[in-house]
N, C-alpha and C positions, 0 to 999 in steps of 0.2 A: 434475711437482709442484715439483721443485727449481727450474726456470726461474720458475715463478710466485712461489715463496717468495723467490727473489733479487730479482725485480722489486718485490715488496712491501717487502722489507727496505731497498731503495734508495729507494722513495718515502717510506716512513715513517722512514727514517734510523735504523734500529735492527734488531738481530737478536733482540730479545726475543720477537718473534712466532713464531719457529721452534719454541720450546718449548710454546707455548700457542696453537694454532690456532683456539681458540674465544674468544680475548679479543676484545672489542669495540674495534675500532681508533679509533672515534670517541670513545667514553667514557674510553679510555686516554689520549687526547690525541695519538695517533699519526697521526691522519689528520683532515682537515678537508675542506671543500667543494672548495677549490683542489687539495688532493692527490687528491681523488677524480676530478677532471677529468683530472688528469695520469696517474692510474691508467688511465682509460678510454682515453686516447690511447696509452699504452704497450701495453695489451692489444689494442687494434686492430692496432698495428704487429707485436707478437710473434706473435699468433695469426691474423691476417687476417681479423678479424671487423669488422663495422660496429656500433658502439654509439653511440647517441645519448643524451646525458646526460639528456634528458627521459624516456627509457624505462628508465633503470636507477635503482632506488630506493637510498637510503642502506642500507637493510637488505640489499640484494643484495650489498654489498661490505663489510659491517660486521665481517666476520671472514675468516680464511683459509678455514675450512670453508664458510661461506656463499658465498664468492666461488667456490670449487670447484664447488659445486651450481650456482650461476648460470652459470658457463662451460659445464659439461656440458650444461645446458639449451639453451645457444646452439650446441651441437654441437662443442665444443671437447674434444679428448682431452687430458685433464690427466695 
């Protein structure tokens, strides 16, 4: 979980998400579509999974907790 949190903090350029894993990253202005693609690239490299942007919804990565659920569904051990 710490690896994922560090990755998200780097992409979102803030550590604010550490205290609130349910904050909607898009609504809070911490992530946009370009950052989402960067996140997918980093997740592929970090966890060795294949993610196609067309198969990942904005909702899947809208918060830390939702991203954890999504990654677990992909077989990633968080």
